[in-house]
C-alpha positions, 0 to 999 in steps of 0.5 A: 566316603568324601572322594565319592561325594563330589566327583563322578564315579560307578557304583556295581550293585552286587545283587544284579552285577552291574553299575550306577553311573553317580554324578553327584556334583550335577544337583547343582544345576538349575531346572528348567524342564518341566514341572508338573502340579504337587499331587494334593488333592483329598480323596473321601473315604468312600468314592462311589464312583472308584471299582475298588471301593466296598460294595461297588461294581468293578470295571469288569462287571463284578461287584465287591462284597462290603470287606472291612479289611483287605481284600484280593480278588482276581484281576479282571484284566490279567496280564497272565492267564492261566489256562494259555495255550503252552506254544513255542516259536523259533525262527532260525535261531535268531527268533524265539517266543514262547507263551507265559502262564500265570495268575494276577490277583489284586490287594486292597489294604483298606475299605477307605478310599482315602488311606494310603499304606503308610497312613494305616494303623500298624494294626492294618499294614500287619493285617497287609503283611500277613496277606502277602504271606499268605499269596505267596504261599498259595500262588507259589504251591500252584502247579508250574508257578516258579516266581511270586511278585508282590509290588505296588505302583502308588500314584498317577505318576507311577501309573496306578490305575485307580488311587484307591489304595491297593498292591498287585500280586503275579505270580508265572511260570518263570523267573522274571529278569531282575529277580532272575538276576539277584538269584544268580548273584546270591547264589554265586555269592554263596558258592564262593563266599559260604555265606548270604550276600545281604546278611554280609552287605547288611553287616557291613552297612551297620558298620559304615552306618553311612546309608542306614535309615532306620531299623528296628529288632527285626528289620533295617531300612536303608538307601542302598550303596548302588542306589539309582533312584534318588530316594530309593530304599531296600528293607531287609529283615535282619534274620535270614528268611528267604520269603514273607512266610517264614517271619515269626509273628515279631518279624511281621510286626517289626516290617509292619512297623518299618514300613509305615515309618519309612512311607511316612518320611516318603510323604515328608521328603516332598508332599504326601502321597509320594509316589513311588513303585515298591516290591518285595524280593523273595525266593522262587517257588516250585519247590527247591530250597533256594538257601541263597536267597535272603527277602527284601523289598524295594522302594523306586521312587521317581522324584528328584527334588521336588514333587514337581521334578520328576527322574525318568530313565530316559537318554544317557540311561536307556541307552548306556547304563543307570545314573543318579546325581543324588547320592546315597548317602545323602538321600539316606541322611534326609531320610533318616532325619525325617523318620526319626521325627515320626510318631 
C-alpha cells in the first residue's frame, strides 16, 4: 500500500460501481476555514421541554407514555404518507414524476435525554437491535413496501432536530438510489462469481488486515477501502445474513457490543458526542428472496480533523466525484487504537 499513502489515486466502490478520489498529501495543508465551537454541553437526564422525553407533549400534540425502555411512534411530520394518491405524470418523455407511499416512524433509544446510543449499556443496545429487527419485519410485510431504511442523524451538525437520542425508520414503495445501486452490484457479483460480494470482501479485508477497526465472533467493523468520509466505518456480519431479523441471539449480542465499541471510539477521536449519520442496508422487502444481499451498516461522520473542522460534500465532490484526504488505512489505525482502549 506504500505507493497509495502519499499519491493521489482513485478507489473503486464495489458496492456501488463508482469511484472516490483519494488525496492523502492534502492532510498537510493549513486550515483557515470556518471553525465552530466544540459540542460539549451537558444535557440533563430529563428535559421538560423535550418532545421526545417520557410523558411530554410532542410537537404534533400527542403525549408520550412514561416509557422505560425503547419507544416507537409514527412520525408526527412524516416525509412519506401511507394514503398518498397514486398518480403518474409525464411530458414528452423528458419530464416525469410519480407519487410515493410509505410510513415513517421514530425510535427513542432510551427514556434518558442524556444517553447516546454508545453511552448505553450493552443490554439496552441489544434491546434497540431487537426493535430494529421487529420494525424491519413489520413494515417490510406491509403491502406495497419494498424498502425499509433504518437510520440516525446524531448531533445538530447532522441536522438532528432534537438532541434526545433517537433514530428513524422509513418504509417506502420503491428502493431508493443508494440501496438500488448496492442491489445491482451485489446481484451482478453473485452472477459473475457464484458467491457473495461482501462475504468475499470481508475475507479479503481479514487477510489484508489494514482497515479492520474491531471484530468479535459475529461482526467486523472496518473502514472500507473505498471510504469517502474521513472516519467512515462499515459494520458487517461475518456470516451471510440478509437482514436484521435473520440474526441469531449471539449475533445480536455481537452487533450491540461492536456498535458500543465503535461509537465510543468515535467519541474519543474528537469530543463527545461525535456527530454522524448511520444506517443499515438490508435486502429489499416485498416477498422476493434476494440471496445476493448481505446486511451491513454505514457510518458517515463529517468531521475532518477536529470537532471544529467540518468536511462536507462541496465543490469538486458535488460537481465531479467524492474526494477525501485521510486514507482509509490511517483512519482505521486511529480508530483501532482507540477502540482497543475502550472498556
